[in-house]
PAKE-839546 format. One record per residue (C-alpha): residue in one letter; y, x, z. Coordinates in steps of 0.02 Angstrom, whole numbers, plus 50000, padded with zeros to 5 digits. Example, Ala and Ser with C-alpha at 12.3 -4.5 7.8 and 13.67 -1.06 7.14 Angstrom:
// residues 2
a497755061550390s499475068450357
// end
This chain:
// residues 402
x487344869351268x488134872551437x488234853851468x486414851651416x485844865351535x486894858451678x486324840651640x484504846251646x484804853751819x485584837551880x484114827751806x482854838551897x483794835852059x483764817052033x481894817251990x481554827452146x482474815152259x481644799852181x479884807352180x480084812552362x480394794452409x478774788952325x477704804052365x476284793852447x476114780952309x475024791552192x474414809552183x475314811952016x476984809552104x476664825952195x476524835152030x478154827251972x479044832452132x478324850052122x478904851451941x480664845351983x480784856252139x480264872252050x481324867751898x482864866452011x482484883552084x482264891151911x483834882751844x484884888451993x484214906151981x484594907551795x486294899151819x486704912351948x486094926351834x487064920251682x488634916651781x488544933451869x488714942151700x490454935251672x491194929551838x490894927552024x489784912152054x490814898452137x492224911252151x491314920652290x491454939652267x489604942952287x489134961152253x488504964852078x489254949252002x490614947851867x489704962651790x490534962851618x492374961751674x492074974051816x491234987051706x492194984251544x492785002351535x491015008951556x490404996251428x491755002251306x491235020351326x489395015951308x489745005651152x490755019851076x489385032451115x488075020951038x489085019250877x489395037950868x487585042750897x486755029750786x487985025450646x489335038750623x488325054550611x488345064050445x486445062550431x486445043650451x487905041050331x487125052450199x485435043750214x486215026450199x487225031150046x485865041149959x485155025949870x486815017349836x487555017549660x489345014249710x490055019249542x488925007049448x489424992749563x491274996349542x491044997849354x490144981149340x491524972749438x492964980549341x492174977849171x491844959349202x493104949949092x493244934649203x493314940649382x493304959549377x494704968749288x495734952949271x495684949849458x496084967849500x497484967949372x498244951849439x498064957849618x498804974849583x500244967449483x500634954649619x500534967949755x501704979049654x502944964749634x502864959949818x503144977949872x504694979149761x505344962549829x505004966550012x505934983150011x507794983550036x508514985549859x510044995149913x509095006550030x507705009449904x508955012849765x509885024949877x508265033949919x507795035449736x509545041749695x509465054249838x507795060249775x508445062549599x510015070949665x508995083149768x507935087649618x509465089749507x510305100249640x508835112249631x508925112749440x510205124549363x510765114749211x511905127849129x510515138949059x509565123549005x511065116748911x511405133748836x509625135548769x509635117848700x511305120948613x510705137748542x509135129648473x510135115448396x511345127648312x509915138248245x509075122948169x510715115748103x510515100148209x512295101748271x513035098348099x512875079248105x513735079748274x515175090148202x515345078148054x515365063348172x516705071748277x517795074848122x517605056648068x518015050848244x519575061848243x520135054248076x519875036448138x520765040248301x522235047848207x522325032648094x522275020548240x523665030048331x524755034048179x526245023648242x526205033148407x526205049848314x527695044448208x528645038848363x528315055548448x528995065048296x530535053748286x530905056048471x530775074948460x531825076548300x533665080848322x535065069148276x535375077648107x533585074948051x533635056948105x535325054048020x534735061647855x533025052847866x532095069347862x531155064548020x530195051447923x529755063947788x529245076247923x528095063248003x527325059247834x527045077747800x526215080547969x525065065647952x524625069847771x524245087747821x523115082047962x522195069547851x521965082647715x521305095447838x520045083147913x519465078147739x519235096247685x518305100047844x517145085447810x516705090247630x516805109247644x515475116747758x516345133647746x518035127447802x518885139947919x519135126948056x517315122148049x516855140348063x517975141748216x517115126448290x515395133948261x515955150548333x516575141348486x514905132148504x513935148348488x515025156548619x514815141548733x512925142448715x512945160948755x514095158948905x513055144848976x511575156648985x512365173549021x514095170749098x514005168549288x515745161249295x515325148049164x513695143849250x514595141949416x515885130149337x514505119549261x513585118649427x515195113549514x515465099749387x513665094149410x513865092949599x515505083449580x514705070849462x513165068449570x514235066149727x515445054049645x515455036449722x515655029349547x514005037249496x513195029549651x513825012149605x513265014549425x511535020349479x511355005649600x511674993249459x510465002549345x509125002849480x509314984349518x509084980049334x507554991349328x506844983649487x507054965749426x506334970449258x504794978249338x504534962849448x504654951149298x503464961949197x502204962849339x502184943949361x502134940149176x500294939849120x500804941948938x501914956948969x501494974048901x501244980849076x499914967749113x499014970748950x499014989648967x498484988849148x497084976649108x496474987248963x496475003049067x495504994649208x494234987449086x493965004349003x493745012549173x492464999349222x491475001849061x491465020649086x490835018949265x489525006249211x488825015349058x489015033949094x487605040449208x488395057649225x490035050049281x489085039149404x488235054449478x489905063149501x490765047949577x489295044049693x489195062149748x491065062249783x490955045749879x489465051949980x490305068450023x491915059450067x491015047250182x490025061250265x491625071250287x492525056450364x491075053250482x491015071550531x492895074250551x493495057350610x491955049650691x492575053650865x494275046050827x493465030250757x492355027250907x493795031751022x494795018050937x493405005750978x493305011751157x495175011351186x495324994151107x494004986951223x494794995551373x496474987651332x495734970251341x495974961751508x494514954351604x494824936751538x494874942351356x493264952451359x492384938651455x492914925451329x492434936051179x490724941451242x490324924251310x490894916351147x489734927951049x488144925751155x488544910751266x487434898451171x485904909651191x486294911851375x486264892951401x484544892551320x484024904951454x484544892151585x483584878351496x482044889251478x482184894251662x482184875951711x480654871751608x479684887551650x480094885251836x479464867451829x477824872651747x477574886251877x477884873352014x476554861851939x475324876251930x475634881152111x475444862952167x473824861252072x473154877552146x473634871652320x472744855052292x471154863952238x471164875752386x471454861852511
// end
């Protein structure tokens, strides 16, 4: 439109020059020249006015030109004040939101099977996967491990273990563990029987080895151990089993009531948590968990996707069909918006003001001119046409008076 407006000015100048050459040929030529002459004046005046808003006309620093770049800070403050006074007051926000059923709109969207919950589910799952991929795995794993370590450091595990063990003994839940330990001892003894025999042979004196009694001694030791383990397994009242249970009961009591035992357990806990081997183990566990979560989030048939989609759909249906829930959600949204406007309205408009102030003169000129420049060129065109009509009217009035 700028070219059209400028072209119209050039056309009026050409018409003026031509009509001036043929002014005496016909009275109508005078009206044409008057129209072109006044149109040029109107076009030049409006060109000056429009140009003066954004820059100095012809680069000449005429006072009160380049108005927008020169006064951009004042414009920013005025704009911020206008927004604060007319849009971000608690009364205006409350009035605008009074008739809005935000909860119903959200419910309709989430409950829609095609584009609502499915879209939110896919978007949430993809966002979750991208967040896990964008973060540094080692750093994130270390942060998670540090968080767990800090929480475990605050937790005294000895009394907890003692109470768990006491409860298990009282309910007889420790018996399968004792039986499994006895079976494990028997299998271990059987697997290492040659080593036991070798140890007995090495510790026997020469006389026992010469008479062959060392072999009989080894057989007797192994048979006695096998027999004792078998009796312990089948006899719940075996003396060794009773000693084991007494030892477990004492351990449970000491874990709760013995400061020395509790201190030893805490020391062991700190050593384990601070061990580099535990850190390496946790890093591998975390990496497997992270990759598994990413695969589940991006797999539409995974359980995570199905559960997330079902939960979102149920939430949407509740928001859509429950008027009481809608009232509560809408009231909360309205109060939250009013509170934000009341508490942070000044910060929001200050953000607008400071953003505009940070723009340089060229940036604010380009943005404002880009937003309203087309309408400003219509002002130039209208000025040309209106000026021409005024020129014709003045010429006609002059002709009547003369």
